C-alpha positions as CSV (number, residue, x, y, z in Angstrom):
1,M,123.4,36.6,52.7
2,F,124.2,40.2,53.5
3,A,120.4,41.0,53.3
4,S,119.6,38.4,55.9
5,M,122.4,39.6,58.1
6,K,120.9,43.2,57.9
7,I,117.5,41.9,58.9
8,R,118.9,39.9,61.9
9,W,121.0,43.0,63.1
10,S,117.9,45.2,62.8
11,K,115.9,42.8,65.0
12,I,118.7,42.7,67.5
13,I,119.0,46.5,67.7
14,L,115.2,46.8,68.0
15,L,115.1,44.2,70.8
16,F,118.0,45.9,72.6
17,T,116.2,49.2,72.4
18,V,113.0,47.7,73.9
19,V,115.0,46.2,76.7
20,I,116.7,49.5,77.5
21,L,113.4,51.4,77.5
22,T,111.7,48.8,79.7
23,A,114.6,49.0,82.2
24,W,114.4,52.8,82.2
25,L,110.7,52.7,82.9
26,V,111.1,50.2,85.7
27,F,114.1,51.6,87.5
28,S,114.0,55.4,86.8
29,P,111.9,57.5,89.2
30,S,108.6,58.9,88.0
31,D,108.0,62.6,87.6
32,S,106.1,62.6,90.9
33,E,108.9,60.7,92.7
34,R,111.4,63.2,91.3
35,K,109.3,66.1,92.6
36,Y,108.9,64.5,96.0
37,N,112.7,64.1,96.3
38,N,113.4,67.7,95.1
39,I,110.9,69.2,97.5
40,N,112.2,67.2,100.4
41,Q,115.8,68.2,99.5
42,G,114.6,71.8,99.2
43,L,113.0,71.7,102.7
44,Q,116.2,70.3,104.1
45,N,118.3,73.0,102.4
46,G,116.1,75.8,103.7
47,L,114.7,76.9,100.3
48,F,111.2,77.1,101.7
49,Y,109.9,79.9,104.0
50,K,110.7,79.3,107.7
51,I,107.5,80.3,109.4
52,D,107.4,81.0,113.1
53,S,105.7,78.2,115.0
54,T,102.9,80.4,116.3
55,D,102.2,81.9,112.9
56,R,102.4,78.4,111.4
57,Q,99.7,77.1,113.6
58,V,97.5,80.1,112.8
59,L,98.0,79.6,109.1
60,L,97.4,75.8,109.3
61,N,94.2,76.3,111.2
62,T,93.0,78.8,108.6
63,I,93.9,76.5,105.7
64,K,92.0,73.6,107.3
65,R,88.8,75.8,107.7
66,L,89.2,77.0,104.1
67,C,89.3,73.4,103.0
68,L,86.1,72.7,104.8
69,A,84.4,75.7,103.2
70,A,85.7,74.4,99.8
71,G,84.3,70.9,100.5
72,V,87.8,69.3,100.6
73,K,87.9,66.6,103.2
74,D,91.5,65.5,102.8
75,S,93.9,65.7,105.6
76,V,96.1,68.8,105.4
77,V,99.8,69.3,106.1
78,L,101.9,72.5,105.9
79,N,105.6,72.7,105.0
80,E,106.2,69.0,105.8
81,P,108.4,66.6,103.8
82,F,106.7,63.9,101.8
83,T,106.7,60.4,103.5
84,D,105.0,57.2,102.7
85,Q,102.4,57.9,105.4
86,N,101.4,61.4,104.2
87,R,101.5,61.3,100.4
88,T,97.7,61.0,100.3
89,A,97.3,64.2,102.2
90,L,96.9,67.6,100.6
91,H,100.2,69.4,101.0
92,F,100.6,73.1,101.4
93,F,104.0,74.8,101.1
94,I,105.1,78.4,101.7
95,S,107.5,78.8,98.8
96,T,110.2,81.4,98.1
97,P,111.8,82.6,94.9
98,A,114.8,80.3,95.8
99,A,112.5,77.3,95.5
100,A,110.8,78.4,92.3
101,G,112.9,76.0,90.3
102,I,111.3,73.0,91.9
103,T,107.8,74.5,92.7
104,N,107.1,76.5,89.5
105,C,105.9,79.2,91.9
106,E,107.5,82.5,91.3
107,K,107.4,85.5,93.7
108,G,103.8,86.8,94.2
109,N,102.2,83.7,92.8
110,A,100.4,80.5,94.0
111,V,100.4,77.2,92.2
112,F,98.4,73.9,92.4
113,D,100.5,70.9,91.3
114,A,98.1,68.0,90.5
115,G,100.8,65.5,90.1
116,I,101.9,65.6,93.7
117,K,98.6,67.0,95.2
118,S,100.3,70.2,96.5
119,V,99.5,73.9,96.8
120,F,102.5,76.3,96.8
121,V,101.9,79.8,98.0
122,D,104.8,82.3,97.7
123,S,105.9,83.8,101.0
124,S,105.4,87.4,99.7
125,I,101.6,86.7,99.7
126,V,101.3,85.1,103.1
127,M,103.9,87.4,104.8
128,P,103.7,90.5,102.6
129,G,106.9,92.3,103.6
130,D,106.7,94.7,100.7
131,W,103.2,95.9,101.7
132,L,104.3,96.1,105.4
133,Y,107.4,98.2,104.6
134,S,105.1,100.7,102.7
135,A,102.4,100.7,105.3
136,I,103.8,100.4,108.8
137,P,105.4,103.2,110.9
138,W,109.2,103.4,110.6
139,D,109.7,102.4,114.2
140,L,108.1,98.9,113.7
141,N,110.1,96.0,112.4
142,P,108.2,94.1,109.7
143,D,110.6,91.2,110.0
144,Q,109.6,90.4,113.6
145,P,108.1,87.0,114.4
146,Q,104.4,86.5,114.8
147,R,103.5,89.1,112.2
148,F,99.9,88.0,111.5
149,Q,98.6,90.5,114.0
150,L,100.7,93.3,112.5
151,I,99.4,92.4,109.0
152,E,95.8,92.3,110.4
153,D,96.2,95.8,111.9
154,M,98.1,97.5,109.0
155,I,96.8,95.8,105.8
156,P,93.7,93.9,106.8
157,F,92.6,93.2,103.2
158,N,95.7,91.0,102.8
159,G,94.0,88.2,104.9
160,I,91.1,88.1,102.4
161,Y,93.6,88.2,99.5
162,V,95.4,85.1,100.9
163,N,92.2,83.2,101.6
164,F,90.9,84.0,98.1
165,I,94.1,82.7,96.5
166,I,94.1,79.5,98.5
167,L,90.4,78.9,97.6
168,H,91.2,79.6,94.0
169,E,93.8,76.8,94.0
170,L,91.4,74.5,95.9
171,G,89.0,75.2,93.1
172,H,91.4,73.8,90.6
173,Y,91.8,70.8,92.8
174,K,88.1,70.2,93.2
175,M,86.9,71.0,89.6
176,H,89.8,70.5,87.2
177,S,92.4,68.1,88.8
178,Q,95.1,69.7,86.8
179,S,98.1,71.9,87.6
180,S,97.6,75.7,87.4
181,G,98.8,78.9,88.9
182,Y,97.0,82.0,90.3
183,F,99.1,84.0,87.8
184,D,101.4,82.2,85.4
185,Y,102.5,78.6,85.6
186,T,105.9,77.6,84.3
187,G,105.2,73.9,84.2
188,N,103.7,71.9,81.3
189,L,100.1,73.0,80.6
190,H,97.9,71.3,78.2
191,D,94.9,73.6,78.6
192,K,95.5,77.1,77.6
193,H,91.9,78.4,77.9
194,Q,91.0,81.1,80.3
195,E,87.6,79.5,81.2
196,K,89.0,77.4,84.0
197,E,90.7,80.3,85.7
198,I,87.4,82.2,85.6
199,Q,85.7,79.2,87.1
200,A,88.4,79.0,89.9
201,D,87.8,82.7,90.7
202,S,84.1,82.1,90.9
203,F,84.6,79.1,93.1
204,A,86.9,81.1,95.4
205,L,84.4,84.0,95.7
206,S,81.4,81.8,96.6
207,R,83.3,79.6,99.1
208,L,85.0,82.7,100.6
209,L,81.6,84.1,101.5
210,A,80.5,80.8,102.9
211,Y,83.8,80.6,104.9
212,Y,83.2,84.0,106.6
213,K,79.6,83.1,107.3
214,E,80.8,80.0,109.1
215,E,83.5,82.0,110.9
216,D,81.0,84.4,112.3
217,Q,79.5,81.6,114.4
218,F,82.9,81.2,116.1
219,G,83.7,84.9,116.5
220,R,86.4,84.8,113.8
221,S,84.8,87.2,111.3
222,V,86.7,89.8,109.2
223,S,88.7,92.4,111.1
224,N,87.1,95.6,112.2
225,N,89.9,97.3,110.4
226,I,88.6,96.0,107.1
227,G,87.6,98.6,104.5
228,V,89.5,101.5,106.2
229,N,91.7,102.0,103.1
230,I,88.6,102.8,100.9
231,G,86.5,104.7,103.4
232,L,84.5,101.7,104.7
233,Y,84.8,100.8,108.4
234,G,84.3,97.2,109.6
235,N,83.2,98.3,113.0
236,K,80.3,100.3,111.6
237,M,78.7,97.7,109.3
238,P,76.8,94.4,109.8
239,L,78.8,91.2,110.0
240,R,77.4,90.0,106.8
241,S,78.7,93.1,104.9
242,K,82.2,92.9,106.2
243,P,83.5,90.2,103.8
244,Y,82.1,92.1,100.9
245,A,83.8,95.3,102.1
246,G,87.0,93.3,102.3
247,L,86.7,91.9,98.8
248,I,86.1,95.4,97.4
249,E,89.1,96.7,99.4
250,M,91.2,93.8,98.1
251,A,90.3,94.5,94.5
252,E,91.2,98.1,94.6
253,M,94.3,97.9,96.8
254,T,95.9,95.0,95.0
255,V,95.4,96.7,91.6
256,K,97.0,99.9,93.0
257,G,99.7,97.9,94.8
258,K,100.6,96.2,91.5
259,L,100.7,99.5,89.7
260,L,103.0,101.0,92.4
261,G,105.3,98.0,92.4
262,V,104.7,96.6,95.9
263,A,103.6,93.3,94.3
264,P,105.5,91.5,91.5
265,Y,102.8,91.1,88.9
266,S,101.4,93.9,86.9
267,P,97.6,94.7,87.1
268,Y,97.7,94.4,83.3
269,Y,99.2,90.9,83.5
270,K,97.5,88.3,81.3
271,D,98.5,85.2,79.4
272,A,96.9,82.4,77.3
273,Q,95.5,80.9,80.5
274,H,94.7,84.0,82.6
275,P,92.6,87.0,81.9
276,E,94.0,90.4,82.7
277,Y,94.1,90.8,86.5
278,I,92.0,94.0,86.4
279,I,89.3,92.2,84.5
280,R,89.4,89.4,87.1
281,Q,88.8,92.0,89.9
282,E,86.0,93.6,87.9
283,N,84.3,90.2,87.5
284,M,84.5,89.7,91.2
285,I,82.9,93.0,92.0
286,D,80.1,92.2,89.4
287,A,79.4,89.1,91.4
288,V,79.3,91.1,94.6
289,L,76.8,93.5,93.1
290,K,74.4,90.7,92.3
291,D,73.7,90.1,95.9
292,K,70.2,91.7,96.5
293,D,70.7,92.0,100.2
294,L,74.0,93.9,100.0
295,N,74.3,96.8,102.4
296,D,73.6,100.1,100.5
297,T,76.9,101.8,101.5
298,V,78.9,98.7,100.5
299,R,76.9,98.5,97.2
300,Q,77.7,102.2,96.4
301,K,81.4,101.6,97.1
302,A,81.4,98.5,95.0
303,A,79.9,100.4,92.0
304,Y,82.4,103.2,92.6
305,V,85.4,100.8,92.7
306,K,84.1,98.9,89.6
307,A,84.0,102.3,87.7
308,E,87.5,103.1,88.9
309,L,88.9,99.7,87.7
310,E,87.3,100.4,84.3
311,L,89.3,103.6,84.2
312,Y,92.5,101.6,84.9
313,H,91.5,99.0,82.4
314,H,91.3,101.5,79.5
315,L,94.8,102.7,80.2
316,P,97.4,103.0,78.9
317,S,96.4,105.6,76.3
318,V,100.0,106.1,75.1
319,P,102.9,103.7,74.6
320,E,104.3,102.6,78.0
321,V,106.9,100.1,79.2
322,E,106.5,98.7,82.7
323,I,110.0,98.0,84.1
324,I,109.8,95.4,86.9
325,T,112.8,95.8,89.1
326,P,114.4,93.2,91.5
327,E,115.0,95.8,94.2
328,P,113.2,98.9,95.5
329,V,113.9,102.0,93.3
330,L,115.5,105.0,94.8
331,S,115.9,107.3,91.8
332,A,115.9,107.4,88.0
333,C,117.8,109.6,85.5
334,F,117.9,109.9,81.8
335,G,121.3,110.2,80.1
336,N,122.5,110.6,76.6
337,K,122.0,107.0,75.7
338,E,120.6,105.2,78.8
339,I,118.3,105.5,81.8
340,L,120.1,104.9,85.1
341,L,118.2,103.4,88.1
342,T,119.5,103.3,91.6
343,Y,118.2,101.0,94.3
344,M,117.8,101.0,98.1
345,R,120.0,98.4,99.7
346,A,120.0,98.6,103.5
347,K,122.1,95.7,104.4
348,T,124.2,94.8,101.3
349,S,126.2,96.6,98.6
350,S,124.3,98.9,96.3
351,N,123.1,98.0,92.8
352,Y,122.6,100.1,89.7
353,Y,120.9,99.4,86.4
354,K,121.5,100.9,83.0
355,I,118.9,100.4,80.3
356,P,119.8,101.6,76.8
357,L,117.3,104.1,75.3
358,D,117.4,102.1,72.1
359,K,116.1,99.1,74.1
360,L,113.3,101.2,75.6
361,N,112.3,102.7,72.2
362,T,112.1,99.2,70.7
363,L,109.8,98.1,73.5
364,L,107.7,101.2,73.1
365,T,107.5,100.6,69.3
366,D,106.7,96.9,69.5
367,S,103.5,97.3,71.5
368,F,101.3,99.9,73.0
369,F,102.0,98.3,76.4
370,N,105.0,96.2,77.2
371,S,106.4,94.7,80.4
372,Y,110.1,94.2,80.9
373,T,111.8,92.5,83.9
374,L,115.3,93.6,84.6
375,T,117.9,90.8,84.4
376,G,121.5,90.5,85.5
377,N,122.7,91.9,82.2
378,E,121.8,95.4,83.2
379,I,123.2,95.3,86.7
380,F,126.5,96.8,88.0
381,K,127.8,97.4,91.4
382,G,129.5,100.8,90.7
383,G,132.7,100.2,92.7
384,D,133.8,101.3,96.1
385,N,132.0,104.7,95.9
386,A,128.6,103.2,95.1
387,D,126.7,103.4,98.3
388,T,123.1,104.5,97.3
389,N,122.3,105.1,101.0
390,M,124.4,108.2,100.6
391,V,122.8,109.4,97.4
392,T,120.1,112.1,97.4
393,D,119.6,112.2,93.6
394,L,121.2,111.7,90.2
395,W,122.2,114.3,87.7
396,S,123.0,113.7,84.0
397,S,125.3,116.3,82.7
398,A,125.4,116.8,79.0
399,S,129.2,117.0,79.1
400,H,130.2,114.7,82.0
401,G,127.5,111.9,82.0
402,F,125.9,110.6,85.2
403,I,126.8,112.3,88.4
404,N,125.5,111.4,91.9
405,I,124.4,114.1,94.3
406,P,125.3,112.8,97.8
407,V,123.8,113.4,101.1
408,Q,127.1,114.9,102.1
409,G,130.7,114.9,100.9
410,E,132.1,114.2,97.5
411,M,130.2,113.8,94.2
412,Y,131.2,111.0,91.8
413,I,131.1,110.7,88.1
414,L,130.1,107.4,86.4
415,Q,132.8,106.2,84.1
416,G,131.8,102.9,82.4
417,N,130.3,101.0,85.3
418,V,132.4,102.5,88.1
419,W,131.8,105.7,90.1
420,K,135.0,107.8,90.0
421,S,136.2,110.7,92.1
422,S,135.3,114.1,90.8
423,N,137.2,116.1,93.5
424,L,134.0,118.1,94.0
425,Y,132.5,118.4,97.4
426,L,129.2,119.8,98.4
427,P,129.5,123.3,99.9
428,P,129.3,123.4,103.7
429,G,125.9,125.1,103.6
430,L,124.5,122.3,101.5
431,S,126.1,119.3,103.1
432,N,123.7,117.5,105.5
433,N,120.9,119.9,104.6
434,L,120.2,119.0,101.0
435,L,116.4,119.3,100.6
436,C,116.1,118.5,96.8
437,V,117.8,118.7,93.5
438,L,116.2,120.8,90.8
439,S,116.7,120.0,87.2
440,P,115.2,120.6,83.8
441,P,114.8,117.5,81.5
442,Q,118.1,115.6,81.5
443,P,120.8,115.6,80.4
444,A,121.1,119.2,81.5
445,A,124.0,121.8,81.6
446,Y,122.9,123.3,84.9
447,I,121.0,122.0,87.9
448,G,120.3,123.5,91.3
449,G,120.5,122.2,94.8
450,V,118.3,123.5,97.6
451,S,119.3,123.3,101.3
452,N,116.8,123.6,104.1
453,D,117.7,124.9,107.6
454,V,115.0,124.4,110.2
455,Y,114.3,125.4,113.7
456,K,114.0,122.6,116.2
457,F,110.5,121.5,117.4
458,Q,109.2,124.0,119.9
459,N,106.0,123.9,122.0
460,G,104.8,120.8,120.1
461,Q,104.6,122.8,116.8
462,N,106.0,121.5,113.5
463,S,109.5,122.7,112.6
464,L,109.5,126.0,110.8
465,V,111.6,126.8,107.7
466,K,114.3,129.3,108.7
467,N,116.1,129.7,105.5
468,R,116.6,128.0,102.1
469,T,119.6,128.4,99.9
470,L,119.9,127.7,96.2
471,Y,123.2,126.4,94.8
472,S,124.1,126.3,91.1
473,F,126.1,123.5,89.5
474,N,127.4,123.6,85.9
475,G,129.3,120.7,84.6
476,I,130.8,119.5,87.9
477,S,131.6,123.0,89.2
478,C,129.7,124.7,91.9
479,K,129.0,128.2,90.5
480,G,127.7,129.8,93.6
481,E,124.8,130.2,96.0
482,I,122.0,132.5,96.8
483,D,119.8,132.5,99.8
484,K,116.2,133.5,100.5
485,Q,117.2,136.9,102.0
486,Q,119.0,137.9,98.7
487,I,115.9,137.1,96.7
488,E,113.7,138.9,99.2
489,A,116.0,142.0,99.0
490,A,115.9,142.0,95.2
491,I,112.1,141.7,95.2
492,K,111.8,144.5,97.8
493,H,114.2,146.7,95.8
494,N,112.4,146.1,92.5
495,T,108.8,146.4,93.7
496,T,106.8,148.1,96.4
497,I,105.4,144.7,97.6
498,I,107.0,142.9,100.5
499,P,107.1,139.1,99.7
500,G,105.3,136.7,101.8
501,Q,106.5,133.4,100.5
502,I,109.2,132.0,98.3
503,N,109.1,128.4,97.2
504,L,112.6,127.2,96.3
505,N,111.3,123.7,95.6
506,N,109.5,124.9,92.5
507,I,112.4,126.6,90.6
508,S,112.5,126.1,86.9
509,I,115.9,126.0,85.2
510,I,116.6,126.9,81.6
511,E,120.2,126.8,80.5
512,A,122.0,129.2,82.9
513,N,118.9,130.9,84.3
514,A,116.8,129.9,87.3
515,Y,113.2,131.2,87.7
516,V,112.0,131.4,91.3
517,P,108.3,131.9,91.9
518,F,107.2,134.0,94.9
519,S,103.9,135.1,96.4
520,C,102.7,137.8,98.7
521,E,99.5,138.9,100.3
522,P,99.2,142.7,100.4
523,T,95.7,142.4,101.9
524,A,93.8,139.7,103.6
525,D,91.7,138.8,100.5
526,S,94.3,139.1,97.8
527,V,97.4,137.1,96.6
528,I,100.0,138.4,94.2
529,W,102.4,136.1,92.3
530,G,105.8,137.0,90.8
531,M,109.0,135.6,89.4
532,A,112.6,136.3,90.2
533,E,115.1,135.4,87.5
534,V,118.6,134.4,88.8
535,N,121.7,134.0,86.7
536,M,123.2,130.7,87.8
537,N,126.8,131.7,86.8
538,D,127.1,134.7,89.2
539,M,124.0,133.9,91.3
540,N,122.7,137.5,90.9
541,V,119.0,138.3,90.6
542,T,118.7,139.8,87.1
543,S,115.0,140.7,87.1
544,V,111.8,140.6,89.1
545,S,108.3,140.4,87.5
546,I,104.9,140.7,89.0
547,F,102.4,138.7,87.0
548,N,99.0,140.0,85.9
549,T,96.7,137.5,87.4
550,Q,93.4,139.2,86.3
551,N,90.4,136.8,86.6
552,I,92.3,133.7,87.6
553,H,92.2,134.1,91.4
554,P,95.6,132.7,92.3
555,S,95.9,130.8,95.6
556,T,98.8,130.5,98.0
557,Y,98.3,126.8,97.8
558,M,99.2,126.6,94.1
559,Q,103.0,127.0,94.5
560,H,103.7,123.8,92.6
561,G,101.6,124.9,89.7
562,F,104.1,127.3,88.3
563,I,106.6,126.3,85.7
564,T,108.8,128.2,83.3
565,I,110.0,126.5,80.1
566,S,111.7,127.4,76.9
567,L,108.9,127.7,74.3
568,N,110.1,128.8,70.8
569,N,113.4,129.8,72.4
570,T,111.6,132.1,74.8
571,A,111.3,131.7,78.6
572,T,107.5,131.3,79.1
573,T,105.7,130.9,82.4
574,F,102.6,128.8,82.9
575,L,100.3,128.4,85.8
576,V,98.3,125.2,86.4
577,Q,95.5,125.3,88.9
578,K,92.1,123.9,89.7
579,D,89.2,126.0,88.4
580,E,88.0,126.2,92.0
581,P,91.2,126.9,93.8
582,E,89.9,126.9,97.4
583,R,91.8,124.2,99.2
584,H,88.8,122.2,100.5
585,S,86.4,122.5,97.6
586,Y,85.6,119.8,95.1
587,S,86.9,120.6,91.6
588,E,85.5,119.4,88.3
589,N,88.3,120.8,86.1
590,W,91.8,122.2,86.0
591,S,93.2,124.9,83.7
592,V,96.4,126.1,82.2
593,Y,97.3,129.8,81.9
594,Q,100.2,131.6,80.2
595,L,101.4,134.4,82.4
596,S,102.9,137.7,81.6
597,A,103.9,140.9,83.5
598,K,102.7,143.1,80.7
599,S,99.3,141.6,79.8
600,A,96.4,139.6,81.1
601,P,96.9,135.9,81.4
602,V,96.0,133.8,78.4
603,K,93.9,130.7,79.2
604,I,95.3,127.8,77.2
605,G,92.5,125.4,78.1
606,S,90.3,123.8,80.8
607,Y,90.3,120.0,81.3
608,P,88.2,117.6,83.3
609,F,89.7,115.6,86.2
610,T,89.5,111.9,85.6
611,Y,87.6,111.3,88.8
612,S,85.1,114.1,88.1
613,R,83.1,111.5,86.1
614,M,82.5,109.6,89.3
615,H,79.9,112.1,90.5
616,D,77.2,109.6,89.8
617,Y,78.3,107.6,92.8
618,H,76.7,109.2,95.9
619,V,78.4,112.5,96.7
620,E,78.5,111.9,100.5
621,L,80.4,108.6,99.9
622,L,82.7,110.3,97.5
623,F,83.8,112.9,100.0
624,T,84.5,110.2,102.7
625,Y,86.8,108.4,100.3
626,W,88.2,110.8,97.7
627,S,90.3,113.9,98.3
628,D,90.4,116.9,96.1
629,P,93.3,116.8,93.6
630,L,96.5,118.6,94.7
631,L,99.8,119.4,92.9
632,G,102.7,118.0,94.9
633,E,106.4,118.4,94.5
634,Y,106.3,116.7,91.1
635,G,103.2,118.6,90.1
636,V,104.2,120.1,86.8
637,R,107.2,119.0,84.7
638,W,108.5,120.0,81.3
639,L,108.7,117.4,78.6
640,P,110.5,118.8,75.5
641,P,109.8,120.2,73.1
642,G,106.4,121.7,74.1
643,N,104.6,119.5,76.6
644,L,103.6,119.9,80.2
645,V,103.3,116.8,82.5
646,V,100.6,117.7,85.0
647,N,100.7,115.3,87.9
648,W,97.6,115.5,90.2
649,D,97.7,113.7,93.5
650,N,94.3,112.0,94.1
651,D,93.6,111.9,90.4
652,S,95.7,111.3,87.3
653,M,98.8,112.2,85.4
654,F,98.1,114.3,82.3
655,L,100.1,115.3,79.2
656,M,99.3,118.8,78.0
657,D,100.4,119.6,74.5
658,L,101.0,123.4,74.3
659,N,100.9,123.4,70.5
660,T,97.5,121.7,70.1
661,R,96.2,122.7,73.6
662,Q,95.0,119.2,74.1
663,A,95.4,117.2,77.3
664,K,95.2,113.4,77.8
665,V,95.6,111.0,80.7
666,V,98.9,109.2,80.4
667,F,98.9,107.5,83.8
668,L,96.5,106.6,86.6
669,P,96.8,107.3,89.5
670,G,98.8,110.6,89.8
671,G,101.2,111.5,92.5
672,F,104.2,109.5,91.3
673,N,107.7,110.9,91.1
674,V,108.3,112.0,87.6
675,H,111.6,112.5,85.7
676,T,111.7,113.7,82.1
677,G,114.4,113.4,79.5
678,T,115.4,115.5,76.5
679,C,114.9,112.3,74.5
680,G,111.1,112.9,74.9
681,L,110.5,110.0,77.4
682,M,109.3,110.3,81.0
683,A,109.7,107.9,84.0
684,A,107.2,107.6,86.8
685,F,107.8,105.7,90.0
686,T,107.3,105.7,93.8
687,P,110.6,105.4,95.7
688,G,110.9,102.2,97.7
689,T,108.8,100.1,95.2
690,N,109.7,97.7,92.4
691,R,108.2,99.4,89.4
692,V,109.2,102.1,87.0
693,W,106.9,103.2,84.2
694,V,108.6,104.6,81.1
695,I,106.1,106.6,79.0
696,H,106.4,107.9,75.5
697,P,103.6,110.5,75.1
């Protein structure tokens, strides 16, 4: 009896379950219906980009012509809600990060959703504010309506980039009929193979060239500004060559932009579905080079950029962590246990991020290259005294922790996550005139601040430096100041040579001593270099040395190549310079010398520039595109215990080991701001961008 009752109850339960599931299938909305509703609600709530009506029409017309080039005959709508009448149309949406939860399209990405026959393109691609902020003059407003003309003028390659991405997604629609993204796709994917992404790239390239060929017939070819960023000029080449020039420019500039941080994704980004972005650009240039009718100049440039991308591809050569930041970086500073990042916030309260060094070391150990996106866990506001718009730089004191160096007024000390009053104000001579902050690897006991007083513009000439003053800070106490005239007087008193130039930007600091390089030209064809040593406690010049520069031909242009470090507990001065130091010559190599007042300089080694291997690519073309390497403000930095970071603008960033006398490339390109820490790490970034590279040489 009980057995039969169990059987009956089992049948009843099974029947009930079937009824419930059937009802759920009948009455619950499908996945597509749910997406339709979510997108319509998102449009109503303002989650999608509100494009100006004029720009909207321009973009819609472009999309329609791209669809024709792709062989897509569907009707097209842009940023319109789904209705019963338009569901069969191909929908395009300009998405935003706020809508990513319903579009699966993150910032800097584009996505094709096969289930609802829709292409989502993030607004940062179509309206590239980050690129504009880094490219346009300060007196233009990149947020103005009808920005397409501004984009065309300032960053013409972006139009080709947008068109290529749209055609890539149309390639998925035409060939694969499945959802995918230009970069990652956070929806459900069944196909994890990279072959379909490569096919979509090839489709986009072939149809893009067909598109521009068709556009020529209607006078809508590529802008005459195309190629200007890589030494090619659209107004000087045949119409047929202009799209190729734009593709080459797009490949190089988007890779560099992703390195700098003006675009969200790394150039080294890859996943199970997508090849590394650099490789995708190399493949595209390979396809361009196969065209037998390609203009010779464009062909040479394509080969050059292909070789350059291969250089990028083979980096990093040392462990690196790419920190992707949610806001533009202002400064970075190493502390005892953390690295502190500050951000530019023009309209809202300032943000700061602290990342534990243990976290960074784990990331550096786990993989040769790692990418880390900052989250809300690292963010803090800093309290009422946290306005980064008033901060010139950061300082990490070994005894007091993080201290901000303001544009003017009071310094603040970071206690926990709040900036607290220190009762220390910048001296009157430094306030409003702070040129830069000078520091050895941080944390540091002493730092220096340099002020810069300038004459006003006269007769159309650039402003001239009138005087520079060095201030010394120990702990949070201002120890004193010394001006240019004091150093000049000490030099004149100690030598028979009258100084011609003192570069207070290039001071080296070791404990309580500052080492100030100077140069003078006793005759028209000679340059003499020396060093003044300043005690930062009493700000007196304790010694002046004239270096023996026999056989190294020092140049007045090599100010940033001097550095004094503590090597084996001895202050030792090095000079880094090109082997051919004339300002406008092409240099194959650079060298490091150890200098002394008592003996001839010792050559530590000579090393090839990274770009010197590019000589195979048409010398005339090289000179129209590539400038000779120069050492900027962050030219040479000390990385304890015995390394020099040599940072060449227009080339690469090298690490030179003074013990082994070997040098290796640690980052490409050079010219970034570089901060070093006593922990042995270095941070490279460009202010105003969303990327910080932490490197462990």
